[in-house]
Short mmCIF file of the C-alpha atoms (twelve columns), coordinates in Angstrom:
data_MODEL
# 
_entry.id   MODEL 
# 
loop_
_atom_site.group_PDB 
_atom_site.id 
_atom_site.type_symbol 
_atom_site.label_atom_id 
_atom_site.label_alt_id 
_atom_site.label_comp_id 
_atom_site.label_asym_id 
_atom_site.label_seq_id 
_atom_site.Cartn_x 
_atom_site.Cartn_y 
_atom_site.Cartn_z 
_atom_site.pdbx_PDB_model_num 
ATOM 1   C CA . MET A 1   -9.885  23.840  -28.116 1 
ATOM 2   C CA . LYS A 2   -7.372  25.994  -26.288 1 
ATOM 3   C CA . LYS A 3   -3.705  25.645  -27.210 1 
ATOM 4   C CA . MET A 4   -1.119  24.670  -24.592 1 
ATOM 5   C CA . THR A 5   2.655   24.656  -24.941 1 
ATOM 6   C CA . VAL A 6   4.373   22.197  -22.588 1 
ATOM 7   C CA . LEU A 7   8.040   22.813  -21.755 1 
ATOM 8   C CA . VAL A 8   10.221  19.964  -20.473 1 
ATOM 9   C CA . PRO A 9   13.976  19.594  -19.936 1 
ATOM 10  C CA . CYS A 10  14.166  16.170  -21.584 1 
ATOM 11  C CA . LEU A 11  12.137  13.321  -23.039 1 
ATOM 12  C CA . GLU A 12  13.933  10.516  -21.193 1 
ATOM 13  C CA . GLY A 13  13.814  8.981   -17.757 1 
ATOM 14  C CA . ALA A 14  11.115  8.186   -15.265 1 
ATOM 15  C CA . GLY A 15  9.742   10.365  -12.492 1 
ATOM 16  C CA . GLY A 16  8.600   13.753  -13.727 1 
ATOM 17  C CA . ILE A 17  8.381   12.903  -17.427 1 
ATOM 18  C CA . GLY A 18  6.540   9.632   -16.744 1 
ATOM 19  C CA . VAL A 19  3.744   11.150  -14.687 1 
ATOM 20  C CA . LEU A 20  3.552   14.138  -17.056 1 
ATOM 21  C CA . ARG A 21  2.461   11.717  -19.756 1 
ATOM 22  C CA . ASN A 22  -0.562  10.766  -17.665 1 
ATOM 23  C CA . LEU A 23  -1.408  14.411  -16.993 1 
ATOM 24  C CA . LEU A 24  -1.269  15.313  -20.680 1 
ATOM 25  C CA . TRP A 25  -3.493  12.341  -21.483 1 
ATOM 26  C CA . VAL A 26  -6.149  14.010  -19.325 1 
ATOM 27  C CA . LEU A 27  -5.529  17.561  -20.556 1 
ATOM 28  C CA . LYS A 28  -5.702  16.656  -24.247 1 
ATOM 29  C CA . GLU A 29  -9.458  16.367  -23.875 1 
ATOM 30  C CA . LYS A 30  -9.636  20.170  -23.775 1 
ATOM 31  C CA . TYR A 31  -6.255  21.352  -25.057 1 
ATOM 32  C CA . GLU A 32  -4.342  21.117  -28.315 1 
ATOM 33  C CA . ILE A 33  -0.882  20.350  -26.931 1 
ATOM 34  C CA . THR A 34  2.633   20.968  -28.248 1 
ATOM 35  C CA . VAL A 35  5.483   19.472  -26.214 1 
ATOM 36  C CA . ILE A 36  8.835   21.245  -26.483 1 
ATOM 37  C CA . SER A 37  11.957  19.682  -24.978 1 
ATOM 38  C CA . GLN A 38  15.552  20.795  -24.632 1 
ATOM 39  C CA . LEU A 39  16.727  17.241  -25.387 1 
ATOM 40  C CA . GLU A 40  15.523  14.348  -27.536 1 
ATOM 41  C CA . GLY A 41  14.237  11.132  -25.996 1 
ATOM 42  C CA . ALA A 42  12.020  8.092   -26.355 1 
ATOM 43  C CA . MET A 43  9.045   9.752   -24.681 1 
ATOM 44  C CA . GLY A 44  8.764   12.089  -27.671 1 
ATOM 45  C CA . GLN A 45  7.415   9.291   -29.830 1 
ATOM 46  C CA . LYS A 46  4.879   8.378   -27.153 1 
ATOM 47  C CA . PHE A 47  3.617   11.959  -27.013 1 
ATOM 48  C CA . GLN A 48  3.281   11.942  -30.797 1 
ATOM 49  C CA . GLN A 49  1.290   8.723   -30.609 1 
ATOM 50  C CA . MET A 50  -1.052  10.553  -28.219 1 
ATOM 51  C CA . GLY A 51  -1.698  13.100  -30.970 1 
ATOM 52  C CA . MET A 52  0.628   15.853  -29.750 1 
ATOM 53  C CA . LYS A 53  3.238   17.847  -31.628 1 
ATOM 54  C CA . VAL A 54  6.805   17.478  -30.368 1 
ATOM 55  C CA . GLN A 55  9.652   19.965  -30.920 1 
ATOM 56  C CA . ILE A 56  13.262  20.150  -29.748 1 
ATOM 57  C CA . GLU A 57  14.579  23.545  -28.633 1 
ATOM 58  C CA . PRO A 58  17.925  23.590  -26.764 1 
ATOM 59  C CA . ASP A 59  17.792  27.343  -26.078 1 
ATOM 60  C CA . MET A 60  14.526  28.044  -24.289 1 
ATOM 61  C CA . LEU A 61  15.669  31.426  -22.983 1 
ATOM 62  C CA . SER A 62  15.944  33.177  -26.344 1 
ATOM 63  C CA . GLU A 63  13.507  36.040  -26.837 1 
ATOM 64  C CA . THR A 64  12.403  34.600  -30.185 1 
ATOM 65  C CA . PHE A 65  11.506  31.280  -28.594 1 
ATOM 66  C CA . LEU A 66  9.709   32.853  -25.636 1 
ATOM 67  C CA . ALA A 67  7.630   34.957  -28.020 1 
ATOM 68  C CA . GLN A 68  6.654   31.776  -29.867 1 
ATOM 69  C CA . VAL A 69  5.746   30.029  -26.602 1 
ATOM 70  C CA . THR A 70  3.410   32.789  -25.469 1 
ATOM 71  C CA . GLU A 71  1.393   32.559  -28.671 1 
ATOM 72  C CA . ALA A 72  -0.357  29.602  -27.011 1 
ATOM 73  C CA . ASP A 73  -3.333  30.210  -24.716 1 
ATOM 74  C CA . GLU A 74  -1.550  28.589  -21.768 1 
ATOM 75  C CA . VAL A 75  1.971   27.361  -20.987 1 
ATOM 76  C CA . PHE A 76  3.005   24.409  -18.833 1 
ATOM 77  C CA . ALA A 77  6.501   23.988  -17.359 1 
ATOM 78  C CA . ASN A 78  7.526   20.634  -15.891 1 
ATOM 79  C CA . THR A 79  10.089  20.193  -13.079 1 
ATOM 80  C CA . LEU A 80  12.195  22.561  -10.996 1 
ATOM 81  C CA . SER A 81  14.828  22.845  -13.741 1 
ATOM 82  C CA . MET A 82  12.395  25.041  -15.693 1 
ATOM 83  C CA . LEU A 83  12.865  27.810  -13.098 1 
ATOM 84  C CA . PRO A 84  14.803  30.157  -15.465 1 
ATOM 85  C CA . ILE A 85  11.965  29.917  -18.015 1 
ATOM 86  C CA . VAL A 86  9.381   30.561  -15.287 1 
ATOM 87  C CA . GLU A 87  11.320  33.703  -14.353 1 
ATOM 88  C CA . LYS A 88  11.218  34.853  -17.976 1 
ATOM 89  C CA . LEU A 89  7.500   34.143  -18.393 1 
ATOM 90  C CA . ASN A 90  6.470   35.616  -15.043 1 
ATOM 91  C CA . GLY A 91  3.930   38.347  -15.816 1 
ATOM 92  C CA . CYS A 92  3.749   37.444  -19.524 1 
ATOM 93  C CA . GLY A 93  -0.063  37.719  -19.562 1 
ATOM 94  C CA . LYS A 94  -0.637  34.025  -20.258 1 
ATOM 95  C CA . ILE A 95  -1.425  31.411  -17.617 1 
ATOM 96  C CA . LEU A 96  1.747   29.508  -16.757 1 
ATOM 97  C CA . HIS A 97  1.319   26.174  -14.953 1 
ATOM 98  C CA . TRP A 98  4.467   24.915  -13.180 1 
ATOM 99  C CA . TRP A 99  4.571   21.369  -11.753 1 
ATOM 100 C CA . ILE A 100 7.456   20.724  -9.358  1 
ATOM 101 C CA . HIS A 101 8.380   17.085  -8.619  1 
ATOM 102 C CA . GLU A 102 11.740  17.401  -6.915  1 
ATOM 103 C CA . PRO A 103 12.280  16.712  -3.186  1 
ATOM 104 C CA . PRO A 104 14.105  19.198  -0.903  1 
ATOM 105 C CA . ALA A 105 17.616  18.005  -1.838  1 
ATOM 106 C CA . TYR A 106 17.163  19.309  -5.371  1 
ATOM 107 C CA . PHE A 107 16.171  22.750  -4.113  1 
ATOM 108 C CA . LYS A 108 19.495  22.857  -2.300  1 
ATOM 109 C CA . VAL A 109 21.257  22.128  -5.595  1 
ATOM 110 C CA . TYR A 110 19.399  25.058  -7.174  1 
ATOM 111 C CA . LYS A 111 19.894  27.289  -4.129  1 
ATOM 112 C CA . ASP A 112 22.231  29.732  -5.910  1 
ATOM 113 C CA . ASN A 113 19.725  30.079  -8.770  1 
ATOM 114 C CA . ILE A 114 16.689  30.792  -6.594  1 
ATOM 115 C CA . LYS A 115 16.796  34.450  -5.626  1 
ATOM 116 C CA . ASP A 116 15.439  35.383  -2.206  1 
ATOM 117 C CA . GLU A 117 12.666  37.464  -3.772  1 
ATOM 118 C CA . PHE A 118 11.751  34.939  -6.504  1 
ATOM 119 C CA . TRP A 119 8.663   33.438  -4.866  1 
ATOM 120 C CA . ASN A 120 7.296   36.774  -3.628  1 
ATOM 121 C CA . GLN A 121 7.566   38.265  -7.095  1 
ATOM 122 C CA . LEU A 122 5.595   35.559  -8.904  1 
ATOM 123 C CA . ASN A 123 2.738   37.151  -10.815 1 
ATOM 124 C CA . GLU A 124 -0.850  35.918  -10.679 1 
ATOM 125 C CA . ASN A 125 -0.375  34.330  -14.103 1 
ATOM 126 C CA . VAL A 126 1.957   31.703  -12.536 1 
ATOM 127 C CA . ARG A 127 0.247   28.724  -10.906 1 
ATOM 128 C CA . VAL A 128 2.592   26.443  -9.002  1 
ATOM 129 C CA . TYR A 129 1.757   22.806  -8.251  1 
ATOM 130 C CA . ALA A 130 3.680   20.467  -5.946  1 
ATOM 131 C CA . ALA A 131 3.784   16.755  -6.743  1 
ATOM 132 C CA . GLY A 132 2.897   15.757  -3.200  1 
ATOM 133 C CA . ASP A 133 2.778   17.131  0.329   1 
ATOM 134 C CA . LEU A 134 6.508   16.723  0.961   1 
ATOM 135 C CA . VAL A 135 7.306   19.224  -1.804  1 
ATOM 136 C CA . HIS A 136 4.414   21.504  -0.813  1 
ATOM 137 C CA . ASP A 137 5.496   21.653  2.823   1 
ATOM 138 C CA . TYR A 138 9.144   22.302  1.986   1 
ATOM 139 C CA . ILE A 139 8.304   25.248  -0.294  1 
ATOM 140 C CA . LYS A 140 5.920   26.677  2.296   1 
ATOM 141 C CA . GLU A 141 8.340   26.314  5.204   1 
ATOM 142 C CA . THR A 142 11.419  27.491  3.298   1 
ATOM 143 C CA . TYR A 143 10.050  30.175  0.984   1 
ATOM 144 C CA . HIS A 144 6.684   30.967  2.628   1 
ATOM 145 C CA . TYR A 145 4.922   30.290  -0.665  1 
ATOM 146 C CA . ASN A 146 1.753   28.196  -0.752  1 
ATOM 147 C CA . THR A 147 1.563   25.867  -3.755  1 
ATOM 148 C CA . GLN A 148 -1.348  23.689  -4.821  1 
ATOM 149 C CA . VAL A 149 -0.853  19.940  -4.287  1 
ATOM 150 C CA . LEU A 150 -1.240  17.922  -7.486  1 
ATOM 151 C CA . ASN A 151 -0.562  14.279  -6.698  1 
ATOM 152 C CA . PHE A 152 -0.128  12.215  -9.823  1 
ATOM 153 C CA . GLY A 153 -2.405  9.383   -10.850 1 
ATOM 154 C CA . VAL A 154 -1.607  5.769   -11.686 1 
ATOM 155 C CA . GLU A 155 -3.672  3.717   -14.096 1 
ATOM 156 C CA . ASP A 156 -5.373  0.701   -12.534 1 
ATOM 157 C CA . ILE A 157 -4.209  -2.403  -14.409 1 
ATOM 158 C CA . VAL A 158 -5.750  -5.014  -12.101 1 
ATOM 159 C CA . SER A 159 -9.280  -3.819  -11.309 1 
ATOM 160 C CA . GLY A 160 -11.947 -6.121  -12.664 1 
ATOM 161 C CA . GLN A 161 -9.754  -9.218  -12.834 1 
ATOM 162 C CA . THR A 162 -11.494 -12.390 -11.710 1 
ATOM 163 C CA . GLU A 163 -8.484  -13.438 -9.635  1 
ATOM 164 C CA . ASP A 164 -5.460  -11.804 -8.105  1 
ATOM 165 C CA . ALA A 165 -3.087  -12.399 -11.002 1 
ATOM 166 C CA . ALA A 166 -0.288  -10.485 -9.300  1 
ATOM 167 C CA . GLU A 167 -0.411  -12.662 -6.196  1 
ATOM 168 C CA . GLN A 168 -0.706  -15.818 -8.267  1 
ATOM 169 C CA . SER A 169 2.369   -14.957 -10.348 1 
ATOM 170 C CA . ALA A 170 4.432   -14.218 -7.234  1 
ATOM 171 C CA . GLU A 171 3.535   -17.555 -5.666  1 
ATOM 172 C CA . THR A 172 4.441   -19.544 -8.762  1 
ATOM 173 C CA . VAL A 173 7.832   -17.865 -9.286  1 
ATOM 174 C CA . SER A 174 9.537   -18.663 -5.984  1 
ATOM 175 C CA . SER A 175 8.937   -20.003 -2.506  1 
ATOM 176 C CA . LYS A 176 11.167  -17.226 -1.171  1 
ATOM 177 C CA . VAL A 177 9.861   -13.801 -0.191  1 
ATOM 178 C CA . ARG A 178 10.866  -11.538 -3.091  1 
ATOM 179 C CA . PHE A 179 11.736  -7.847  -2.554  1 
ATOM 180 C CA . LEU A 180 12.133  -5.278  -5.340  1 
ATOM 181 C CA . LEU A 181 13.706  -1.815  -5.180  1 
ATOM 182 C CA . PRO A 182 12.841  -0.330  -8.598  1 
ATOM 183 C CA . SER A 183 14.347  2.977   -9.639  1 
ATOM 184 C CA . TYR A 184 15.340  4.590   -12.920 1 
ATOM 185 C CA . TYR A 185 18.845  5.083   -11.528 1 
ATOM 186 C CA . PHE A 186 20.981  4.316   -8.469  1 
ATOM 187 C CA . ASP A 187 21.320  7.445   -6.346  1 
ATOM 188 C CA . TYR A 188 22.225  8.457   -2.788  1 
ATOM 189 C CA . ILE A 189 18.741  9.974   -2.380  1 
ATOM 190 C CA . LYS A 190 17.061  6.695   -3.457  1 
ATOM 191 C CA . GLY A 191 18.885  4.789   -0.709  1 
ATOM 192 C CA . GLN A 192 20.023  1.603   -2.433  1 
ATOM 193 C CA . ASP A 193 22.971  1.619   -0.035  1 
ATOM 194 C CA . LEU A 194 20.605  1.577   2.956   1 
ATOM 195 C CA . LEU A 195 18.843  -1.558  1.735   1 
ATOM 196 C CA . LEU A 196 22.177  -3.248  1.046   1 
ATOM 197 C CA . LYS A 197 23.342  -2.487  4.598   1 
ATOM 198 C CA . ALA A 198 20.116  -3.951  5.994   1 
ATOM 199 C CA . ILE A 199 20.493  -7.086  3.862   1 
ATOM 200 C CA . LEU A 200 24.093  -7.554  5.005   1 
ATOM 201 C CA . ASP A 201 22.880  -7.525  8.618   1 
ATOM 202 C CA . LEU A 202 20.147  -10.164 8.171   1 
ATOM 203 C CA . PRO A 203 20.610  -13.523 9.930   1 
ATOM 204 C CA . GLN A 204 21.547  -16.381 7.610   1 
ATOM 205 C CA . THR A 205 18.254  -18.197 8.217   1 
ATOM 206 C CA . PHE A 206 16.345  -15.142 6.946   1 
ATOM 207 C CA . LEU A 207 18.636  -14.718 3.940   1 
ATOM 208 C CA . GLU A 208 17.847  -18.275 2.895   1 
ATOM 209 C CA . ARG A 209 14.129  -17.430 2.811   1 
ATOM 210 C CA . SER A 210 14.383  -14.183 0.839   1 
ATOM 211 C CA . GLU A 211 15.478  -12.730 -2.488  1 
ATOM 212 C CA . PHE A 212 16.306  -9.105  -3.374  1 
ATOM 213 C CA . PHE A 213 16.238  -7.302  -6.710  1 
ATOM 214 C CA . PHE A 214 17.739  -3.851  -7.435  1 
ATOM 215 C CA . LEU A 215 16.572  -2.322  -10.710 1 
ATOM 216 C CA . GLY A 216 18.091  0.788   -12.278 1 
ATOM 217 C CA . HIS A 217 20.906  2.489   -14.186 1 
ATOM 218 C CA . VAL A 218 24.259  2.445   -12.394 1 
ATOM 219 C CA . GLU A 219 26.438  5.484   -13.085 1 
ATOM 220 C CA . GLU A 220 30.144  5.600   -12.222 1 
ATOM 221 C CA . ASP A 221 29.625  7.160   -8.772  1 
ATOM 222 C CA . MET A 222 27.394  4.224   -7.768  1 
ATOM 223 C CA . ARG A 223 29.529  1.414   -9.186  1 
ATOM 224 C CA . HIS A 224 30.665  0.425   -5.689  1 
ATOM 225 C CA . LEU A 225 27.072  -0.565  -4.862  1 
ATOM 226 C CA . TYR A 226 26.813  -2.566  -8.066  1 
ATOM 227 C CA . HIS A 227 30.009  -4.443  -7.138  1 
ATOM 228 C CA . ILE A 228 28.562  -5.291  -3.717  1 
ATOM 229 C CA . ILE A 229 25.426  -6.682  -5.391  1 
ATOM 230 C CA . GLN A 230 27.599  -8.758  -7.731  1 
ATOM 231 C CA . LYS A 231 29.585  -10.163 -4.803  1 
ATOM 232 C CA . LEU A 232 26.420  -11.057 -2.905  1 
ATOM 233 C CA . GLU A 233 24.898  -12.694 -5.955  1 
ATOM 234 C CA . ASN A 234 28.018  -14.816 -6.423  1 
ATOM 235 C CA . ALA A 235 28.200  -15.691 -2.717  1 
ATOM 236 C CA . TRP A 236 24.527  -16.138 -1.829  1 
ATOM 237 C CA . GLY A 237 22.622  -16.250 -5.116  1 
ATOM 238 C CA . ASN A 238 19.713  -14.193 -3.776  1 
ATOM 239 C CA . VAL A 239 20.726  -10.561 -4.436  1 
ATOM 240 C CA . HIS A 240 20.429  -9.369  -8.033  1 
ATOM 241 C CA . HIS A 241 20.820  -6.294  -10.225 1 
ATOM 242 C CA . LEU A 242 18.394  -5.764  -13.108 1 
ATOM 243 C CA . PRO A 243 18.963  -3.204  -15.889 1 
ATOM 244 C CA . PRO A 244 16.205  -0.644  -16.571 1 
ATOM 245 C CA . VAL A 245 13.326  -1.774  -18.768 1 
ATOM 246 C CA . GLU A 246 10.228  -0.111  -20.228 1 
ATOM 247 C CA . HIS A 247 7.588   0.952   -17.720 1 
ATOM 248 C CA . GLU A 248 5.162   -1.764  -18.817 1 
ATOM 249 C CA . GLU A 249 7.841   -4.383  -18.119 1 
ATOM 250 C CA . VAL A 250 8.495   -2.916  -14.663 1 
ATOM 251 C CA . LEU A 251 4.809   -3.362  -13.815 1 
ATOM 252 C CA . GLU A 252 4.939   -6.978  -14.984 1 
ATOM 253 C CA . LEU A 253 8.027   -7.503  -12.828 1 
ATOM 254 C CA . MET A 254 6.238   -5.970  -9.832  1 
ATOM 255 C CA . LYS A 255 3.484   -8.542  -10.214 1 
ATOM 256 C CA . THR A 256 6.023   -11.311 -9.565  1 
ATOM 257 C CA . MET A 257 7.232   -9.680  -6.340  1 
ATOM 258 C CA . ASP A 258 5.959   -9.938  -2.787  1 
ATOM 259 C CA . CYS A 259 7.197   -6.624  -1.443  1 
ATOM 260 C CA . LEU A 260 8.175   -3.244  -2.937  1 
ATOM 261 C CA . VAL A 261 10.873  -1.271  -1.098  1 
ATOM 262 C CA . ALA A 262 11.578  2.498   -1.232  1 
ATOM 263 C CA . PRO A 263 14.348  3.278   1.301   1 
ATOM 264 C CA . SER A 264 14.634  6.844   -0.045  1 
ATOM 265 C CA . ARG A 265 16.322  9.423   2.108   1 
ATOM 266 C CA . GLU A 266 13.667  11.687  0.608   1 
ATOM 267 C CA . ASP A 267 11.355  11.380  -2.372  1 
ATOM 268 C CA . ALA A 268 8.654   13.720  -3.669  1 
ATOM 269 C CA . THR A 269 6.181   10.823  -3.837  1 
ATOM 270 C CA . ASN A 270 7.727   7.578   -5.183  1 
ATOM 271 C CA . ALA A 271 5.712   6.305   -8.111  1 
ATOM 272 C CA . CYS A 272 6.842   2.702   -7.635  1 
ATOM 273 C CA . ILE A 273 5.287   2.516   -4.175  1 
ATOM 274 C CA . VAL A 274 2.040   3.946   -5.553  1 
ATOM 275 C CA . GLU A 275 2.116   1.306   -8.296  1 
ATOM 276 C CA . GLY A 276 2.811   -1.353  -5.683  1 
ATOM 277 C CA . MET A 277 -0.227  -0.165  -3.723  1 
ATOM 278 C CA . MET A 278 -2.280  -0.336  -6.920  1 
ATOM 279 C CA . LEU A 279 -1.194  -3.983  -7.236  1 
ATOM 280 C CA . SER A 280 -2.087  -4.603  -3.543  1 
ATOM 281 C CA . LYS A 281 1.553   -5.380  -2.811  1 
ATOM 282 C CA . LEU A 282 3.059   -5.085  0.629   1 
ATOM 283 C CA . CYS A 283 5.196   -1.929  0.553   1 
ATOM 284 C CA . ILE A 284 8.074   -0.697  2.710   1 
ATOM 285 C CA . CYS A 285 8.939   2.993   2.445   1 
ATOM 286 C CA . SER A 286 10.696  5.674   4.450   1 
ATOM 287 C CA . ASP A 287 8.783   8.452   6.179   1 
ATOM 288 C CA . MET A 288 10.458  10.966  3.851   1 
ATOM 289 C CA . THR A 289 8.637   9.759   0.750   1 
ATOM 290 C CA . GLY A 290 5.643   11.932  -0.094  1 
ATOM 291 C CA . VAL A 291 3.364   8.908   -0.343  1 
ATOM 292 C CA . SER A 292 4.083   8.075   3.310   1 
ATOM 293 C CA . ARG A 293 1.956   11.094  4.330   1 
ATOM 294 C CA . TYR A 294 -1.062  8.974   3.424   1 
ATOM 295 C CA . LEU A 295 0.155   5.718   4.993   1 
ATOM 296 C CA . GLU A 296 0.149   4.282   8.501   1 
ATOM 297 C CA . ASP A 297 2.920   1.967   9.646   1 
ATOM 298 C CA . CYS A 298 1.782   -1.674  9.946   1 
ATOM 299 C CA . VAL A 299 -1.704  -0.717  8.674   1 
ATOM 300 C CA . SER A 300 -1.416  0.347   5.004   1 
ATOM 301 C CA . ALA A 301 2.369   -0.062  4.564   1 
ATOM 302 C CA . LEU A 302 5.516   -0.572  6.600   1 
ATOM 303 C CA . VAL A 303 6.928   2.914   7.173   1 
ATOM 304 C CA . PHE A 304 10.353  3.402   8.774   1 
ATOM 305 C CA . PRO A 305 12.350  6.524   9.751   1 
ATOM 306 C CA . ALA A 306 14.389  7.710   6.754   1 
ATOM 307 C CA . GLY A 307 18.051  6.698   6.901   1 
ATOM 308 C CA . ASN A 308 17.543  4.282   9.806   1 
ATOM 309 C CA . VAL A 309 19.012  0.956   8.665   1 
ATOM 310 C CA . GLU A 310 18.103  -0.837  11.899  1 
ATOM 311 C CA . GLU A 311 14.409  0.036   11.524  1 
ATOM 312 C CA . LEU A 312 14.489  -0.958  7.860   1 
ATOM 313 C CA . LYS A 313 16.031  -4.298  8.829   1 
ATOM 314 C CA . LYS A 314 13.271  -4.890  11.408  1 
ATOM 315 C CA . ARG A 315 10.652  -4.496  8.685   1 
ATOM 316 C CA . LEU A 316 12.495  -6.847  6.343   1 
ATOM 317 C CA . LEU A 317 12.625  -9.449  9.124   1 
ATOM 318 C CA . LEU A 318 8.906   -8.975  9.792   1 
ATOM 319 C CA . VAL A 319 8.002   -9.487  6.136   1 
ATOM 320 C CA . ILE A 320 10.200  -12.563 5.737   1 
ATOM 321 C CA . ASP A 321 8.925   -14.118 8.958   1 
ATOM 322 C CA . SER A 322 5.210   -13.293 8.657   1 
ATOM 323 C CA . PHE A 323 4.464   -12.540 5.003   1 
ATOM 324 C CA . PRO A 324 1.115   -14.412 4.709   1 
ATOM 325 C CA . GLU A 325 -0.292  -12.577 7.740   1 
ATOM 326 C CA . LEU A 326 0.826   -9.205  6.378   1 
ATOM 327 C CA . LYS A 327 -1.028  -9.387  3.072   1 
ATOM 328 C CA . VAL A 328 -3.860  -7.380  4.635   1 
ATOM 329 C CA . ILE A 329 -1.469  -4.413  4.741   1 
ATOM 330 C CA . GLY A 330 -1.211  -4.588  0.952   1 
ATOM 331 C CA . GLU A 331 -4.997  -4.669  0.731   1 
ATOM 332 C CA . ASN A 332 -5.215  -1.560  2.913   1 
ATOM 333 C CA . GLY A 333 -2.585  0.117   0.746   1 
ATOM 334 C CA . ARG A 334 -4.794  -0.585  -2.246  1 
ATOM 335 C CA . LYS A 335 -7.584  1.413   -0.562  1 
ATOM 336 C CA . VAL A 336 -5.231  4.386   -0.138  1 
ATOM 337 C CA . TYR A 337 -4.349  4.134   -3.824  1 
ATOM 338 C CA . GLU A 338 -8.015  4.175   -4.813  1 
ATOM 339 C CA . THR A 339 -8.717  7.257   -2.685  1 
ATOM 340 C CA . ILE A 340 -5.621  9.368   -3.440  1 
ATOM 341 C CA . PHE A 341 -3.724  8.110   -6.490  1 
ATOM 342 C CA . SER A 342 -6.242  6.392   -8.767  1 
ATOM 343 C CA . GLN A 343 -6.964  7.762   -12.225 1 
ATOM 344 C CA . ASN A 344 -10.414 8.896   -11.114 1 
ATOM 345 C CA . ALA A 345 -9.010  10.825  -8.150  1 
ATOM 346 C CA . PHE A 346 -6.307  12.304  -10.373 1 
ATOM 347 C CA . GLU A 347 -8.677  13.457  -13.117 1 
ATOM 348 C CA . LYS A 348 -10.969 15.073  -10.567 1 
ATOM 349 C CA . ARG A 349 -8.049  17.010  -9.099  1 
ATOM 350 C CA . VAL A 350 -6.708  18.014  -12.534 1 
ATOM 351 C CA . TRP A 351 -10.005 19.620  -13.550 1 
ATOM 352 C CA . GLU A 352 -10.291 21.337  -10.166 1 
ATOM 353 C CA . LEU A 353 -7.023  23.081  -11.008 1 
ATOM 354 C CA . PHE A 354 -7.252  23.440  -14.799 1 
ATOM 355 C CA . GLY A 355 -10.992 23.671  -15.332 1 
ATOM 356 C CA . GLU A 356 -11.396 27.368  -14.624 1 
# 
């Protein structure tokens, strides 16, 4: 088996590190993998349980470390924050795979670190993958560099069931239409504030028939949103904050919901919407989530213009007022999942890119 060294900034969080786990599960069929992270984290134990070595190396730019890394047959760098290491390993003689998950806003944060000539000077040994069309298109339009699209895959946890357990659990929990905005953290990009504004503008009769759940870490700069949720919970009893839980628990929570919401101002893909589609849930997402490139408004999801609270509110009203009739949209979303984001589709794409 060939040896692969995988470089990551951290072993915590969702997003990039979560979908990397699924990729490495596929790659370990043909690679002996060592994962090296700048920071410790819970995902390290999960990689070890998958049979991989895990190391912690805070200084990935040292010449000694880079020499060690290139002893492997191939190197894999995960996320945009690995850019300085990619610069160092450019032209090193070993294949370097680089998977970028971040939406355009993050490139603007790194703007001072991305030299004008960086993309044009990438050697043939560097293979760049974008986690979705939104990232791919931004890199192409901004830097005139054509990446390969590597959408992530989501394991199917409902196929083969004799009944729709997810739907059954939602119906037995509450007579209200239940909405969930799941995220690892509250963030301006994720748009929790947009959903709160839409909720605040709903007529009382619709509020009485609905329930909203916000899941995620709340850092100091987002405490004002948390306080609004607390006030609404005390006043109305139907708006709630939930602390982050393990991924498996998030999926179980999704099963009890009627509708998944991603009001992101922009999002490379949005894994939670893909998981909602896998569960045949009705999904609402902005047109600046990468997954929306594969969806049609009112056919396979409810897609609204990013940042437009009024259009988001219209879709909330539609779901609350006509939820039973809209379940077909969730079924159509499931078909998109099977075609684009299923494990089978993912594995096929992985070996197209890595099987040379």
